[in-house]
C-alpha positions as CSV (number, residue, x, y, z in Angstrom):
1,X,27.2,37.8,23.8
2,X,23.5,36.8,23.3
3,X,23.2,39.1,20.3
4,X,26.3,37.5,18.6
5,X,24.9,34.0,19.3
6,X,21.5,34.9,17.9
7,X,23.2,36.3,14.8
8,X,25.1,33.0,14.2
9,X,21.8,31.0,14.4
10,X,20.1,33.3,12.0
11,X,23.0,33.1,9.6
12,X,23.0,29.3,9.7
13,X,19.3,28.6,9.8
14,X,17.3,30.5,7.2
15,X,13.5,30.0,7.6
16,X,11.6,29.4,4.4
17,X,8.0,30.2,5.2
18,X,6.5,30.3,8.7
19,X,8.2,28.3,11.4
20,X,6.2,25.4,12.6
21,X,4.4,24.7,9.4
22,X,3.7,21.0,8.9
23,X,4.0,18.6,6.0
24,X,2.2,15.4,6.8
25,X,3.1,15.5,10.5
26,X,6.7,16.7,10.2
27,X,7.1,20.1,11.8
28,X,9.7,22.1,10.0
29,X,11.3,24.2,12.7
30,X,14.1,25.6,10.6
31,X,15.7,25.4,7.2
32,X,19.4,25.0,6.5
33,X,20.1,26.3,3.0
34,X,23.2,25.0,1.4
35,X,23.8,26.0,-2.3
36,X,26.7,24.4,-4.1
37,X,27.5,23.3,-7.6
38,X,28.9,20.0,-8.8
39,X,31.5,19.7,-11.5
40,X,29.8,19.1,-14.8
41,X,30.6,16.1,-17.0
42,X,29.5,15.2,-20.5
43,X,25.8,14.3,-20.7
44,X,24.6,11.0,-21.9
45,X,21.9,10.4,-24.5
46,X,19.0,9.6,-22.1
47,X,17.6,11.1,-19.0
48,X,16.4,14.3,-17.6
49,X,18.4,17.4,-18.2
50,X,18.8,19.9,-15.3
51,X,17.1,23.1,-16.6
52,X,15.7,24.3,-13.3
53,X,12.4,22.5,-13.4
54,X,13.7,19.0,-12.8
55,X,12.3,15.9,-14.4
56,X,8.6,15.2,-14.3
57,X,7.6,11.9,-12.6
58,X,6.7,9.2,-15.2
59,X,8.3,11.2,-18.0
60,X,12.0,10.5,-17.3
61,X,12.5,7.8,-19.9
62,X,11.1,9.5,-23.0
63,X,11.9,7.4,-26.0
64,X,13.6,8.3,-29.3
65,X,15.1,11.6,-30.1
66,X,13.1,13.6,-27.6
67,X,15.2,12.3,-24.6
68,X,18.4,12.7,-26.6
69,X,17.6,16.4,-27.4
70,X,16.6,17.1,-23.8
71,X,19.8,15.5,-22.5
72,X,22.1,17.5,-24.8
73,X,20.9,20.8,-23.3
74,X,22.9,20.5,-20.1
75,X,26.2,19.2,-18.9
76,X,24.6,17.8,-15.7
77,X,22.3,14.9,-16.0
78,X,19.6,14.1,-13.5
79,X,18.8,10.4,-13.0
80,X,15.8,8.8,-14.7
81,X,13.0,7.6,-12.4
82,X,9.3,7.0,-12.3
83,X,9.1,5.1,-15.6
84,X,6.5,2.8,-17.0
85,X,6.9,-0.9,-17.8
86,X,7.7,-0.3,-21.5
87,X,10.4,2.2,-20.6
88,X,11.9,-0.2,-18.0
89,X,12.2,-2.8,-20.7
90,X,14.1,-0.4,-23.0
91,X,16.3,0.7,-20.1
92,X,16.9,-2.9,-19.2
93,X,18.3,-3.6,-22.7
94,X,20.6,-0.6,-22.4
95,X,21.8,-1.8,-19.0
96,X,22.6,-5.2,-20.5
97,X,24.6,-3.4,-23.2
98,X,26.5,-1.4,-20.5
99,X,25.1,1.9,-21.6
100,X,23.1,2.6,-18.5
101,X,23.3,1.7,-14.8
102,X,20.8,1.4,-12.0
103,X,22.5,2.7,-8.8
104,X,19.3,2.3,-6.8
105,X,16.1,0.4,-7.4
106,X,14.0,2.3,-9.9
107,X,16.7,4.9,-10.6
108,X,18.8,4.9,-13.8
109,X,21.7,6.9,-15.2
110,X,24.0,6.9,-18.2
111,X,27.0,4.7,-17.4
112,X,29.6,7.1,-18.9
113,X,28.2,10.1,-16.9
114,X,27.8,8.1,-13.7
115,X,31.4,6.9,-13.8
116,X,32.6,10.6,-13.8
117,X,30.9,11.3,-10.5
118,X,32.6,10.9,-7.1
119,X,30.8,8.9,-4.4
120,X,29.3,12.0,-2.7
121,X,28.0,13.4,-6.0
122,X,26.4,10.0,-6.7
123,X,24.6,10.2,-3.4
124,X,23.3,13.6,-4.2
125,X,22.0,12.5,-7.6
126,X,20.2,9.5,-5.9
127,X,18.7,11.9,-3.3
128,X,17.4,14.2,-6.0
129,X,15.7,11.3,-7.8
130,X,14.2,9.9,-4.6
131,X,12.9,13.4,-3.7
132,X,10.8,13.2,-6.9
133,X,9.5,9.8,-6.0
134,X,9.1,10.3,-2.2
135,X,8.9,14.1,-1.6
136,X,8.1,13.6,2.1
137,X,11.1,11.3,3.0
138,X,13.4,12.8,5.7
139,X,17.1,11.8,5.3
140,X,19.4,11.1,8.2
141,X,23.0,10.1,9.0
142,X,25.4,10.0,6.1
143,X,22.8,10.9,3.5
144,X,21.9,14.1,5.4
145,X,25.6,14.8,5.8
146,X,26.1,14.6,2.1
147,X,23.2,16.9,1.4
148,X,24.7,19.4,3.9
149,X,28.1,19.1,2.3
150,X,29.8,18.1,5.5
151,X,33.3,16.9,5.0
152,X,34.2,13.2,5.3
153,X,36.1,10.6,3.5
154,X,34.4,9.0,0.5
155,X,35.2,5.5,1.8
156,X,32.2,5.9,4.1
157,X,29.9,5.7,1.1
158,X,31.1,2.3,-0.1
159,X,27.9,0.6,1.1
160,X,25.6,2.8,-1.1
161,X,23.0,2.9,1.6
162,X,20.5,5.7,1.9
163,X,19.5,6.6,5.5
164,X,15.9,7.6,6.0
165,X,14.1,8.6,9.2
166,X,11.6,6.3,10.8
167,X,9.7,6.9,13.9
168,X,6.3,7.6,15.4
169,X,3.9,8.3,12.6
170,X,6.4,7.5,9.9
171,X,6.6,4.5,7.6
172,X,9.4,1.9,8.4
173,X,11.7,1.7,5.4
174,X,12.7,-1.9,4.6
175,X,14.1,-1.6,1.1
176,X,17.4,-3.3,0.6
177,X,19.3,-0.1,-0.1
178,X,17.5,2.0,2.6
179,X,18.6,2.0,6.2
180,X,16.1,3.3,8.7
181,X,17.2,5.7,11.4
182,X,14.8,6.0,14.4
183,X,14.3,9.6,15.3
184,X,11.5,10.1,18.0
185,X,11.2,13.8,17.1
186,X,9.7,16.0,14.4
187,X,12.6,18.5,14.4
188,X,13.7,18.4,10.8
189,X,15.0,21.0,8.3
190,X,15.1,21.6,4.6
191,X,18.5,21.4,2.8
192,X,19.0,22.9,-0.6
193,X,21.8,22.0,-3.0
194,X,22.4,22.6,-6.7
195,X,22.9,20.0,-9.5
196,X,23.7,21.9,-12.7
197,X,20.9,24.4,-13.0
198,X,18.5,22.5,-10.8
199,X,18.0,23.5,-7.1
200,X,17.2,20.3,-5.1
201,X,15.3,20.6,-1.8
202,X,15.3,17.6,0.6
203,X,14.2,17.1,4.2
204,X,16.9,16.0,6.6
205,X,17.5,15.7,10.3
206,X,18.9,18.8,11.9
207,X,22.7,19.4,11.6
208,X,23.1,18.6,15.3
209,X,21.2,15.3,15.1
210,X,23.0,14.4,11.9
211,X,26.4,14.8,13.7
212,X,25.2,12.8,16.6
213,X,24.0,9.9,14.4
214,X,27.3,9.8,12.4
215,X,29.4,10.0,15.6
216,X,27.6,7.0,17.0
217,X,28.0,5.0,13.8
218,X,31.5,5.7,12.5
219,X,35.0,6.0,13.9
220,X,36.3,9.2,15.4
221,X,39.0,9.8,12.7
222,X,36.5,10.0,9.9
223,X,33.8,12.0,11.7
224,X,35.9,14.8,13.1
225,X,35.9,16.5,9.7
226,X,32.0,16.6,9.8
227,X,32.2,18.3,13.2
228,X,34.9,20.7,12.1
229,X,33.0,21.8,8.9
230,X,29.7,22.1,10.6
231,X,31.1,24.4,13.3
232,X,33.2,26.3,10.8
233,X,30.1,27.1,8.7
234,X,28.0,27.7,11.8
235,X,25.4,25.2,10.9
236,X,25.1,24.3,14.6
237,X,26.9,24.7,17.9
238,X,28.0,22.7,20.9
239,X,24.9,23.4,22.9
240,X,22.6,22.1,20.2
241,X,24.6,18.9,19.8
242,X,24.5,18.3,23.6
243,X,20.8,18.8,23.5
244,X,20.4,16.1,20.9
245,X,22.4,13.8,23.1
246,X,20.0,14.4,25.9
247,X,17.1,13.3,23.7
248,X,18.4,9.9,22.8
249,X,19.1,6.7,24.9
250,X,22.6,5.9,23.9
251,X,26.1,6.2,25.2
252,X,27.2,9.6,23.7
253,X,30.8,9.3,24.8
254,X,32.0,9.3,21.1
255,X,30.0,12.6,20.6
256,X,31.6,14.3,23.6
257,X,35.1,13.2,22.5
258,X,34.5,14.7,19.0
259,X,33.2,17.9,20.6
260,X,36.4,18.1,22.8
261,X,38.6,17.9,19.7
262,X,36.4,19.7,17.1
263,X,38.0,22.9,15.8
264,X,36.3,25.4,13.4
265,X,39.8,26.6,12.3
266,X,40.4,23.4,10.4
267,X,40.2,24.5,6.7
268,X,39.3,21.2,5.0
269,X,38.4,17.5,5.5
270,X,42.0,16.4,4.7
271,X,43.4,18.5,7.6
272,X,40.7,17.1,9.9
273,X,41.5,13.5,8.9
274,X,45.2,14.2,9.5
275,X,44.6,15.7,12.9
276,X,42.2,12.9,14.0
277,X,44.8,10.3,12.9
278,X,47.6,11.9,14.9
279,X,45.3,12.2,18.0
280,X,44.3,8.6,17.7
281,X,48.0,7.8,17.4
282,X,48.6,9.4,20.8
283,X,50.3,12.6,19.7
284,X,49.7,15.9,21.4
285,X,47.0,18.1,19.9
286,X,48.7,20.7,17.7
287,X,47.9,24.4,17.4
288,X,46.1,25.2,14.1
289,X,46.7,27.8,11.4
290,X,49.6,29.5,13.1
291,X,51.2,32.3,11.1
292,X,55.0,32.9,10.8
293,X,56.6,36.0,9.5
294,X,59.9,36.0,7.5
295,X,62.5,37.9,9.6
296,X,64.2,39.0,6.4
297,X,60.9,40.4,5.0
298,X,58.2,41.6,7.3
299,X,55.7,41.6,4.4
300,X,56.2,37.9,3.8
301,X,54.3,35.6,6.1
302,X,53.1,32.0,5.9
303,X,50.3,30.2,7.7
304,X,50.9,26.6,8.6
305,X,48.5,23.7,9.2
306,X,49.8,22.4,12.5
307,X,52.4,23.5,15.0
308,X,53.8,22.2,18.3
309,X,55.9,24.2,20.8
310,X,57.8,21.8,23.1
311,X,59.1,22.3,26.6
312,X,62.7,22.0,25.4
313,X,62.2,25.0,23.1
314,X,61.6,23.3,19.8
315,X,59.0,24.4,17.2
316,X,57.7,21.6,15.0
317,X,55.5,22.3,11.9
318,X,53.3,19.7,10.1
319,X,52.0,20.6,6.7
320,X,49.2,18.4,5.2
321,X,49.8,18.3,1.4
322,X,46.9,16.8,-0.6
323,X,47.8,15.3,-4.0
324,X,45.8,18.1,-5.7
325,X,48.6,20.5,-4.6
326,X,50.9,18.8,-7.1
327,X,48.5,17.9,-10.0
328,X,45.4,20.2,-10.0
329,X,46.1,23.2,-12.3
330,X,43.8,25.4,-10.1
331,X,46.2,24.9,-7.2
332,X,49.5,24.6,-9.1
333,X,48.8,27.8,-11.1
334,X,50.0,25.9,-14.2
335,X,53.4,25.2,-12.7
336,X,55.1,21.8,-13.2
337,X,55.7,19.5,-10.3
338,X,59.4,20.5,-10.1
339,X,58.5,24.1,-9.7
340,X,55.9,23.3,-7.1
341,X,58.4,21.3,-5.1
342,X,61.0,24.1,-5.5
343,X,58.5,26.7,-4.2
344,X,57.7,24.4,-1.2
345,X,61.4,24.2,-0.4
346,X,61.6,28.0,-0.5
347,X,58.6,28.3,2.0
348,X,60.2,25.7,4.3
349,X,63.5,27.7,4.3
350,X,61.4,30.8,5.4
351,X,59.9,28.9,8.3
352,X,63.3,27.8,9.4
353,X,64.5,31.4,9.4
354,X,61.4,32.3,11.4
355,X,62.4,29.9,14.2
356,X,60.8,26.6,13.2
357,X,63.0,23.7,14.2
358,X,61.5,21.0,12.0
359,X,59.1,21.0,9.1
360,X,57.2,17.7,8.3
361,X,55.1,17.1,5.2
362,X,52.4,14.5,5.1
363,X,50.2,13.4,2.2
364,X,46.9,11.7,2.1
365,X,48.7,8.4,1.6
366,X,50.7,9.0,4.7
367,X,47.5,9.6,6.7
368,X,45.6,6.5,5.5
369,X,48.6,4.1,5.5
370,X,49.0,2.5,8.9
371,X,52.2,3.7,10.6
372,X,53.3,6.1,7.9
373,X,52.3,9.3,9.7
374,X,53.3,7.9,13.0
375,X,56.9,7.3,11.8
376,X,57.3,10.8,10.4
377,X,56.0,12.4,13.7
378,X,58.2,10.1,15.8
379,X,61.3,11.0,13.7
380,X,60.5,14.7,14.3
381,X,60.1,14.0,18.1
382,X,56.5,15.4,18.2
383,X,55.2,15.4,21.8
384,X,53.0,12.5,22.9
385,X,50.0,12.9,25.2
386,X,51.2,10.1,27.5
387,X,54.4,12.1,28.1
388,X,52.9,15.6,28.3
389,X,49.2,15.2,29.4
390,X,48.4,18.9,29.5
391,X,48.6,19.0,25.7
392,X,45.2,17.2,25.7
393,X,43.5,20.2,27.2
394,X,45.1,23.2,25.5
């Protein structure tokens, strides 16, 4: 058991250099390495191209054809930062014409390119630019969660704030778009992610501390996905999260509630959001990822998202269907919507043959629309925790 636990930690925490090395007072005790690629969009005419070396400080706003030729080399554009007064004036004229945008003070990007990015991708671009200007900053909270690629709804990023650690021996950050997070500890890690061909390295709080900070700041239903994804990818474990709670002076009740319901079997953030919503609505906690076999064909089986087995012998299945299922070619396999719906009906018929009593389908709109998911589950007579309390603990 101890060997298995140690192997999980080694898999999730990959040291880079010797443990305990310091960087201006911050002891780097471990390094979480997360490599991922962002979908590429068309590159604008100005800015640093991502060719592995990044953009040099003070050189991001090269004038004339040089910047245009550099930008055309890559589909992923890094933000411009660290420019001189003359370059700021030129950028200012482009901003007034709507050609460029400044998402953060001193950071600039092409408007057309920026508009193609989702909120999480925009955060990662800002962190990359800030890492060039302030290489010793340690990011916390939602900013650290974005760097680690933890799963959460993009609505949390509507304030555009960047969360930076402050504490003993660290500068207090008072910029309008920077929110300080007090961390009386030097337990930080290095997170790596990929923008185009550029590998970005930033300092963040540990995965456990990041989860605790987010749990204390945001509602249960939008943070459960972070806990699910962190446990699924073995970035941390329950003991480490509880240890972080012991280090802070705060009511960690929200953290313990999330730990109670967190489940590494949840496959994506949409399923986590759906599960958190039905828990908040008072429904019994379902079983996850249950597999059913077609009685007419033993080689044909299907795994479902959520299932309840009731005392009166009923089996209720809930399938979370994101909109991508119907419109994303990578998921529809080039089938039209009618064919996708027909295939869904065929799968539902198989579940009914396998003994399922009721199949409920819920979309993202059902989950985020007040009362929509509740109505579907009530119509299906899904058990509620106030009627069957033991479901809370299974």
